[in-house]
C-alpha positions, 0 to 999 in steps of 0.5 A, spaced: 273 329 287 279 333 289 279 340 292 282 346 288 289 348 290 292 355 289 298 354 284 303 357 289 303 358 296 305 364 300 312 364 303 312 366 311 316 373 311 323 373 314 324 375 321 327 382 319 321 383 314 316 383 320 320 388 323 317 395 322 321 400 326 327 401 322 331 407 326 327 406 333 330 399 332 333 397 339 331 404 342 328 404 349 321 408 350 315 409 355 308 410 355 305 415 359 298 419 359 295 425 362 288 424 364 287 418 359 291 422 353 297 417 352 303 418 349 309 414 346 316 418 349 323 417 347 329 420 349 334 423 342 338 428 345 342 430 339 336 430 334 339 423 331 333 421 329 329 423 322 322 421 325 318 421 318 310 421 319 309 414 317 314 411 322 311 415 327 303 413 325 305 406 325 308 407 332 302 410 335 297 405 331 293 402 337 293 395 333 300 394 329 304 399 334 305 401 341 298 406 341 298 413 343 295 419 341 302 422 340 309 421 340 314 425 344 321 426 343 326 429 349 331 433 345 336 438 347 334 444 345 341 446 342 339 441 337 333 443 334 333 450 330 326 451 334 330 449 340 335 454 339 330 460 338 327 458 345 334 458 348 334 466 345 330 468 350 330 462 355 337 459 356 335 455 361 330 451 357 335 445 356 330 440 354 325 441 347 318 437 347 318 435 340 311 433 339 308 428 333 300 428 333 298 420 332 298 421 324 305 423 324 304 431 323 308 436 328 304 439 333 305 446 336 303 444 343 300 439 348 298 441 355 297 434 357 304 432 354 308 437 357 306 434 364 307 427 361 314 430 358 316 433 365 315 427 368 318 423 363 325 427 364 324 426 372 323 419 371 329 418 366 334 422 371 334 427 365 332 433 370 330 434 377 324 438 379 322 437 387 315 439 389 314 446 389 320 447 384 319 449 376 322 447 370 322 451 363 321 447 357 322 449 350 316 447 345 314 450 338 309 454 342 314 458 346 317 456 353 313 453 357 314 453 365 312 447 369 311 447 376 311 440 380 305 440 385 303 434 390 298 431 385 302 432 378 304 438 375 301 445 373 303 448 367 303 456 365 300 455 358 301 463 357 297 467 354 290 465 351 287 469 345 281 470 340 283 468 333 278 473 331 277 477 336 273 483 333 268 478 330 268 474 337 267 480 341 261 483 337 258 476 335 260 471 341 262 466 335 266 467 329 265 460 326 260 455 325 261 447 326 257 441 323 258 434 327 255 427 326 250 427 332 248 434 331 241 436 327 244 443 325 250 447 325 252 450 331 256 457 332 263 456 336 268 461 338 275 460 336 281 460 341 289 461 340 292 456 346 299 456 342 295 452 337 288 453 334 281 451 337 274 451 336 269 451 342 262 449 341 257 450 347 252 445 347 245 446 353 245 438 354 249 433 357 245 428 352 247 432 346 254 431 348 253 424 350 251 423 342 256 426 338 260 421 334 267 424 333 270 418 330 270 423 324 272 430 324 267 435 325 267 441 319 269 448 321 267 454 317 271 458 316 277 453 318 283 456 320 289 455 315 292 450 319 286 446 321 283 446 328 281 442 334 274 442 336 271 442 343 264 441 345 262 443 352 256 443 357 255 445 364 257 440 369 254 440 376 258 442 382 259 446 389 257 453 389 264 455 391 266 459 386 269 454 381 266 454 374 265 447 372 264 444 364 264 437 361 268 437 355 269 432 349 274 433 343 276 432 336 284 433 336 287 435 329 291 429 326 288 424 332 281 424 332 277 424 339 281 423 345 280 422 352 283 429 354 286 435 351 290 440 355 290 445 351 283 444 349 281 444 356 284 451 357 280 453 350 274 450 353 275 454 359 276 460 356 270 461 351 265 459 356 268 464 361 268 469 356 260 467 354 259 468 362 261 475 362 264 479 367 262 475 373 264 468 370 270 465 375 277 465 373 278 457 376 275 452 372 275 444 373 274 441 366 271 434 366 274 429 360 272 422 359 279 420 362 279 425 368 279 432 371 284 438 370 284 445 373 284 451 369 286 457 372 287 464 369 292 469 372 294 476 371 302 475 368 308 480 369 307 481 361 301 484 362 297 479 359 292 474 362 295 467 362 292 460 363 295 455 368 293 448 367 294 442 372 293 435 372 296 428 373 302 425 369 303 418 369 308 413 366 305 406 365 310 402 362 317 402 359 319 397 353 324 397 347 323 397 340 325 390 337 
């Protein structure tokens, strides 16, 4: 008895067919992270790359690509319309952080990403930032001033805001969030950090640990462009006047990430608001990938700004083949 055989055998793909990188082929890249929030970084000074969403999502794929929560392109501000708009008010913002989410969508800002971006510019010799000095960076959320510290970088994230201030101030919340791992929907507070965030307070660390964030929480009402969702619980610490919270986050266009810089700022802002007038101005936010600090400071423009500080690490260089 003979075994059945297929009528035709599949042919092996040609070497060229196995190469998915298109316009990126032959270009160098770096891989970096800020408290586990990881990115693929590349330099394209004159904005020659199209970077369509499919290609970006392929690069960020953790099984078939390089892997990352997002892709960051270093572009001279003068080469992009958004960058030229930045230069009108900040002519010294030579470099623009063009940030794409894991799914290829364009995002306004990434707090961990801007620290890693500046570190990348320094390591590539594209900018100089001695310890204690600052560099101004263009983003779709405006100009960000980044200072080099002895342990990483500190970013003036600009002012924070309520997305619905009247409701937030009168009720303490302005949205309801449903998530896997929570038996009932929870009230939430929407915070603007140049991008949208929705913060949910939980009473127990066990509830935080039991969340299943591989699917997006449902937010009602949802901001027009979607939102990042943070879940926070109080964290233990010294009685030193510093607030402490633990946080997990589902990032819009990405999924759960090890850290989110703007999310940490939003989580601290919401928790501080709930804490009332005696709540501290300095916070440590524990995320799965480490710890970042968030400080609220008065700014010359009269608004209250948020300063985010934490590490930035480059772990590898490579070339798209």
